C-alpha positions as CSV (number, residue, x, y, z in Angstrom):
1,X,0.0,0.0,0.0
2,X,1.4,3.5,-0.9
3,X,0.3,7.1,-0.3
4,X,-0.8,8.7,-3.5
5,X,-2.0,12.0,-2.2
6,X,-2.6,14.3,0.8
7,X,-5.9,15.7,2.1
8,X,-7.0,17.8,5.0
9,X,-7.2,21.5,6.0
10,X,-3.5,22.2,5.7
11,X,-2.6,19.7,3.0
12,X,-1.7,22.6,0.7
13,X,1.4,23.3,2.9
14,X,2.9,19.9,2.2
15,X,4.0,17.7,-0.7
16,X,5.2,14.2,-1.0
17,X,8.9,13.7,-1.3
18,X,10.0,11.9,-4.4
19,X,12.1,9.5,-2.5
20,X,12.4,8.1,1.0
21,X,8.8,6.9,1.2
22,X,8.2,3.4,2.6
23,X,5.2,1.3,1.3
24,X,3.1,-0.6,3.9
25,X,1.1,-3.8,3.8
26,X,-2.7,-3.7,4.4
27,X,-4.6,-6.9,5.0
28,X,-8.4,-6.9,4.6
29,X,-9.8,-10.0,6.4
30,X,-13.0,-11.7,5.3
31,X,-16.0,-10.4,7.2
32,X,-17.4,-13.1,9.5
33,X,-21.1,-13.9,9.2
34,X,-23.7,-15.6,11.4
35,X,-27.1,-16.9,10.6
36,X,-30.5,-15.8,12.1
37,X,-31.4,-18.5,14.6
38,X,-35.1,-17.8,14.7
39,X,-37.3,-20.9,14.1
40,X,-38.2,-21.4,10.4
41,X,-41.9,-22.1,9.6
42,X,-42.7,-23.6,6.2
43,X,-46.1,-24.4,4.6
44,X,-45.9,-27.7,2.8
45,X,-45.6,-27.2,-0.9
46,X,-44.9,-23.4,-0.7
47,X,-42.3,-22.6,-3.4
48,X,-43.1,-18.8,-3.5
49,X,-39.5,-17.9,-2.3
50,X,-37.8,-19.9,-5.1
51,X,-37.4,-23.0,-3.0
52,X,-37.9,-26.2,-5.0
53,X,-40.1,-29.1,-3.8
54,X,-38.2,-31.2,-1.4
55,X,-35.5,-28.6,-0.7
56,X,-35.0,-27.4,2.8
57,X,-35.3,-23.6,3.3
58,X,-32.1,-21.7,3.9
59,X,-31.5,-19.7,7.1
60,X,-31.0,-15.9,6.7
61,X,-27.4,-14.7,6.8
62,X,-26.6,-12.0,9.4
63,X,-23.8,-9.5,8.9
64,X,-23.8,-9.0,5.1
65,X,-23.1,-5.3,4.2
66,X,-25.8,-3.4,2.3
67,X,-25.5,-3.9,-1.4
68,X,-23.4,-7.1,-1.2
69,X,-24.6,-10.3,-2.7
70,X,-23.9,-13.4,-0.6
71,X,-26.0,-16.5,-0.1
72,X,-25.9,-19.9,1.5
73,X,-26.1,-23.1,-0.6
74,X,-28.1,-26.1,0.6
75,X,-25.4,-28.5,-0.6
76,X,-22.8,-27.0,1.7
77,X,-24.9,-26.2,4.7
78,X,-27.5,-28.8,5.5
79,X,-27.7,-31.6,7.9
80,X,-31.4,-32.2,8.8
81,X,-32.3,-34.2,11.9
82,X,-35.8,-35.4,12.6
83,X,-37.4,-34.7,15.9
84,X,-37.5,-38.1,17.7
85,X,-40.9,-37.2,19.1
86,X,-42.5,-36.9,15.6
87,X,-43.6,-40.1,13.9
88,X,-43.7,-38.6,10.3
89,X,-46.4,-40.9,9.0
90,X,-46.6,-39.0,5.7
91,X,-45.2,-39.2,2.2
92,X,-45.3,-36.5,-0.5
93,X,-43.2,-34.7,-3.0
94,X,-42.2,-31.9,-0.6
95,X,-40.7,-32.1,2.9
96,X,-43.3,-34.1,4.9
97,X,-45.1,-32.2,7.6
98,X,-43.4,-32.4,10.9
99,X,-40.7,-30.9,13.1
100,X,-37.0,-30.9,12.2
101,X,-33.6,-29.5,13.4
102,X,-31.3,-27.9,10.9
103,X,-27.6,-28.1,11.6
104,X,-24.4,-27.0,9.8
105,X,-22.9,-29.8,7.7
106,X,-19.7,-29.5,9.6
107,X,-17.8,-27.3,12.1
108,X,-15.5,-26.1,9.3
109,X,-16.0,-23.2,6.9
110,X,-19.3,-23.3,5.1
111,X,-19.3,-22.6,1.3
112,X,-21.0,-19.3,0.2
113,X,-22.1,-18.1,-3.2
114,X,-22.8,-14.8,-4.7
115,X,-20.9,-11.9,-6.3
116,X,-19.3,-10.8,-3.0
117,X,-19.0,-14.2,-1.3
118,X,-15.2,-14.1,-1.3
119,X,-15.3,-11.2,1.2
120,X,-17.1,-13.2,3.8
121,X,-16.7,-16.3,5.9
122,X,-19.1,-18.5,7.9
123,X,-17.8,-21.1,10.3
124,X,-20.0,-24.1,11.0
125,X,-19.0,-24.1,14.6
126,X,-20.8,-20.7,15.0
127,X,-24.1,-22.0,13.6
128,X,-26.5,-23.2,16.3
129,X,-29.2,-25.7,15.9
130,X,-32.2,-24.2,14.0
131,X,-35.8,-25.4,14.4
132,X,-37.7,-26.1,11.2
133,X,-41.5,-26.7,11.3
134,X,-43.3,-27.8,8.2
135,X,-47.0,-27.1,8.6
136,X,-49.9,-28.7,6.6
137,X,-51.1,-26.9,3.6
138,X,-54.7,-25.7,3.6
139,X,-56.7,-26.9,0.6
140,X,-60.3,-26.6,-0.5
141,X,-62.6,-29.0,-2.3
142,X,-65.3,-28.9,-4.9
143,X,-67.9,-31.6,-5.2
144,X,-70.1,-31.9,-8.3
145,X,-72.9,-34.4,-8.8
146,X,-75.5,-34.3,-11.6
147,X,-79.1,-35.1,-10.8
148,X,-80.3,-38.6,-11.7
149,X,-83.4,-40.7,-12.3
150,X,-83.9,-43.5,-9.8
151,X,-81.9,-46.6,-10.8
152,X,-79.5,-44.8,-13.1
153,X,-76.4,-47.2,-13.3
154,X,-74.0,-44.2,-13.8
155,X,-74.6,-42.8,-10.3
156,X,-71.6,-44.5,-8.5
157,X,-69.1,-42.9,-10.9
158,X,-70.7,-39.5,-11.1
159,X,-69.6,-38.0,-7.8
160,X,-66.7,-35.9,-8.8
161,X,-64.4,-34.5,-6.0
162,X,-61.8,-31.9,-6.9
163,X,-59.1,-31.1,-4.3
164,X,-57.9,-27.5,-5.0
165,X,-54.3,-26.8,-4.0
166,X,-52.7,-30.2,-4.0
167,X,-49.0,-30.5,-5.0
168,X,-49.2,-32.2,-8.4
169,X,-48.4,-35.9,-8.0
170,X,-49.3,-36.2,-4.3
171,X,-51.5,-39.2,-3.6
172,X,-54.5,-37.8,-1.7
173,X,-58.0,-39.1,-1.7
174,X,-61.2,-38.3,0.1
175,X,-64.0,-39.8,2.2
176,X,-67.4,-38.4,1.9
177,X,-70.5,-37.9,4.0
178,X,-74.0,-38.0,2.5
179,X,-77.3,-36.6,3.7
180,X,-80.8,-37.4,2.2
181,X,-83.4,-34.8,2.9
182,X,-81.3,-33.5,5.8
183,X,-80.8,-37.0,7.4
184,X,-77.4,-38.8,7.3
185,X,-77.5,-41.4,4.5
186,X,-75.2,-44.4,4.2
187,X,-73.7,-44.7,0.7
188,X,-75.4,-47.0,-1.7
189,X,-75.0,-47.4,-5.5
190,X,-78.9,-47.2,-5.7
191,X,-80.0,-44.0,-3.9
192,X,-83.7,-43.6,-3.3
193,X,-85.7,-40.7,-4.6
194,X,-85.0,-37.5,-2.7
195,X,-82.7,-34.5,-2.3
196,X,-79.0,-35.2,-1.3
197,X,-76.1,-33.2,0.0
198,X,-72.4,-34.4,-0.2
199,X,-69.6,-33.0,1.9
200,X,-66.0,-34.1,2.4
201,X,-65.4,-35.8,5.8
202,X,-61.7,-36.4,5.7
203,X,-58.6,-36.8,3.5
204,X,-56.9,-40.2,3.0
205,X,-53.9,-41.5,1.1
206,X,-50.2,-41.6,1.7
207,X,-49.7,-37.8,1.4
208,X,-53.0,-36.8,3.2
209,X,-51.1,-35.9,6.4
210,X,-49.5,-32.9,4.6
211,X,-52.8,-31.2,4.1
212,X,-55.7,-29.7,6.1
213,X,-59.1,-28.8,4.9
214,X,-59.7,-25.0,4.8
215,X,-62.6,-23.7,6.9
216,X,-63.9,-21.6,4.0
217,X,-64.0,-21.8,0.3
218,X,-65.3,-25.3,0.0
219,X,-68.2,-26.3,-2.3
220,X,-70.4,-29.1,-1.2
221,X,-72.3,-31.2,-3.7
222,X,-76.1,-31.1,-4.0
223,X,-78.2,-33.3,-6.3
224,X,-81.6,-34.9,-6.6
225,X,-82.8,-38.4,-7.5
226,X,-86.1,-38.0,-9.3
227,X,-88.7,-40.7,-10.1
228,X,-87.8,-42.8,-13.1
229,X,-89.9,-42.3,-16.2
230,X,-91.4,-45.6,-17.3
231,X,-93.8,-46.5,-20.1
232,X,-94.6,-50.3,-19.7
233,X,-95.8,-52.3,-22.7
234,X,-99.3,-53.6,-22.2
235,X,-101.1,-56.7,-23.5
236,X,-104.7,-57.9,-23.0
237,X,-106.5,-58.0,-19.7
238,X,-109.9,-59.1,-18.5
239,X,-111.8,-57.7,-15.5
240,X,-115.2,-57.5,-14.0
241,X,-116.9,-54.1,-13.8
242,X,-115.8,-52.4,-10.5
243,X,-112.7,-54.4,-9.9
244,X,-109.4,-52.7,-10.4
245,X,-106.9,-54.3,-12.8
246,X,-103.5,-54.5,-11.0
247,X,-100.4,-55.8,-12.8
248,X,-97.1,-56.5,-11.0
249,X,-94.3,-54.3,-12.1
250,X,-91.6,-54.5,-9.4
251,X,-91.6,-55.4,-5.8
252,X,-93.9,-52.9,-4.1
253,X,-95.1,-51.4,-7.3
254,X,-98.2,-52.4,-9.4
255,X,-99.7,-50.9,-12.5
256,X,-103.4,-50.1,-12.3
257,X,-104.8,-50.5,-15.8
258,X,-107.5,-48.1,-16.9
259,X,-108.9,-46.8,-20.2
260,X,-108.0,-43.6,-22.1
261,X,-111.1,-42.0,-23.7
262,X,-111.1,-40.3,-27.0
263,X,-110.8,-36.9,-25.3
264,X,-107.7,-38.0,-23.4
265,X,-109.4,-38.6,-20.1
266,X,-108.2,-41.6,-18.2
267,X,-110.7,-43.7,-16.3
268,X,-109.4,-46.1,-13.6
269,X,-112.6,-48.1,-13.4
270,X,-114.3,-48.0,-16.8
271,X,-117.8,-49.2,-17.6
272,X,-118.4,-52.7,-18.9
273,X,-117.2,-53.0,-22.5
274,X,-114.5,-54.0,-24.9
275,X,-111.6,-51.4,-25.0
276,X,-109.3,-52.7,-27.7
277,X,-106.3,-50.4,-28.1
278,X,-107.5,-48.1,-25.3
279,X,-106.1,-49.7,-22.2
280,X,-103.3,-47.6,-20.5
281,X,-101.6,-47.5,-17.2
282,X,-103.8,-45.2,-15.2
283,X,-101.8,-45.0,-12.0
284,X,-98.8,-46.5,-10.1
285,X,-99.7,-48.0,-6.8
286,X,-97.8,-49.6,-3.9
287,X,-95.2,-48.7,-1.3
288,X,-92.5,-47.9,-3.8
289,X,-94.7,-46.3,-6.5
290,X,-93.1,-42.9,-5.7
291,X,-89.9,-44.1,-7.4
292,X,-91.5,-44.0,-10.8
293,X,-93.5,-41.6,-13.0
294,X,-95.6,-42.0,-16.1
295,X,-95.5,-40.0,-19.4
296,X,-98.3,-37.8,-20.5
297,X,-101.6,-39.7,-21.1
298,X,-101.3,-39.4,-24.9
299,X,-97.8,-40.8,-24.8
300,X,-98.5,-44.0,-22.8
301,X,-98.4,-47.4,-24.4
302,X,-101.8,-49.0,-25.0
303,X,-103.2,-52.5,-24.7
304,X,-106.6,-54.2,-24.6
305,X,-109.1,-54.4,-21.8
306,X,-112.4,-56.3,-21.6
307,X,-114.6,-55.3,-18.7
308,X,-117.4,-57.8,-18.1
309,X,-120.7,-56.9,-16.5
310,X,-120.7,-57.5,-12.8
311,X,-123.1,-60.4,-11.9
312,X,-125.8,-59.7,-9.4
313,X,-128.4,-62.1,-7.9
314,X,-132.1,-61.1,-7.7
315,X,-134.3,-62.2,-4.9
316,X,-138.0,-62.0,-3.9
317,X,-139.3,-62.0,-0.4
318,X,-143.0,-62.0,0.7
319,X,-145.1,-62.8,3.8
320,X,-148.2,-64.8,3.5
321,X,-150.9,-62.6,2.1
322,X,-148.6,-59.7,1.1
323,X,-147.1,-58.5,-2.2
324,X,-143.6,-59.9,-3.1
325,X,-140.6,-57.5,-2.6
326,X,-137.9,-57.8,-5.3
327,X,-134.3,-56.6,-4.7
328,X,-130.6,-57.3,-5.3
329,X,-128.8,-59.7,-3.0
330,X,-125.3,-58.2,-3.3
331,X,-124.0,-54.6,-3.2
332,X,-123.2,-53.4,-6.7
333,X,-119.8,-52.1,-7.6
334,X,-118.9,-48.5,-6.6
335,X,-122.3,-48.3,-4.9
336,X,-124.0,-47.8,-8.3
337,X,-127.8,-47.4,-8.0
338,X,-129.0,-50.7,-9.5
339,X,-132.6,-51.9,-9.2
340,X,-134.3,-55.1,-10.4
341,X,-137.1,-54.5,-12.9
342,X,-140.5,-56.2,-12.9
């Protein structure tokens, strides 16, 4: 090091001699650094700071002069020790949720990077144990289910659950809760007619422990199972006037056969007669009839119905010396007013 000029209030009164000057040696030592020892908290899957999935976060250096560029490198710094009290029952593409301790790789000098890294030094012996806590990532869900007719075979595969915010590639599934008309309903591939609600109960799968369901932002599923439209084919039927014609359809469901008049009116118990091509399903009856519905009267399949006259027995009663009284021995169908002539 040599003196190249003079400065100060009285510098103008002096000048450097051309000879007799003695150069000196100046040594600039590297500036020692430390790390911030505050615990590090990390949300699983968060790469907003440039950290890659599976990479441990780097502690912050303390002592770097303003404007200088100096960084730690994970390769030369890290030794990660698991907390013995944490079982870590999780697997995922990022550091599994849990508690860890970060330690310097060795007590010797730790490599630094950056434009000004040659001016600094960090000794491993000066780096204390640093706590690292990886916390679960909050995610939301969206459930979509279309409405169905009763008995639709596509229902079991139609419940779609979307987990929003998963790290791509993580194996996470869901278990669902169902309610029918406000009452808890146990899953079945053949849901009954009614209004349903679906919500996510819990997360499952190898990486599920790295996530937690957010308290807001979730979309439950809502759908309806409506009565199934049926239009049974009919054949020929015989009946007696006043007796309903009931045909088995399914367990708990019968078809009541009636007659469709020319004006479209459907009669459940028609008058005696031959109704070729006019018989239709007038009504569904039975405990489970609510599961089905019929098309409009003019769209229903037709068949044949022969309604026979209802037999009745006439009788005469008289006392000795009185006029005989004539009547009908049995009640006529539908309480029709029927009288014996003569």
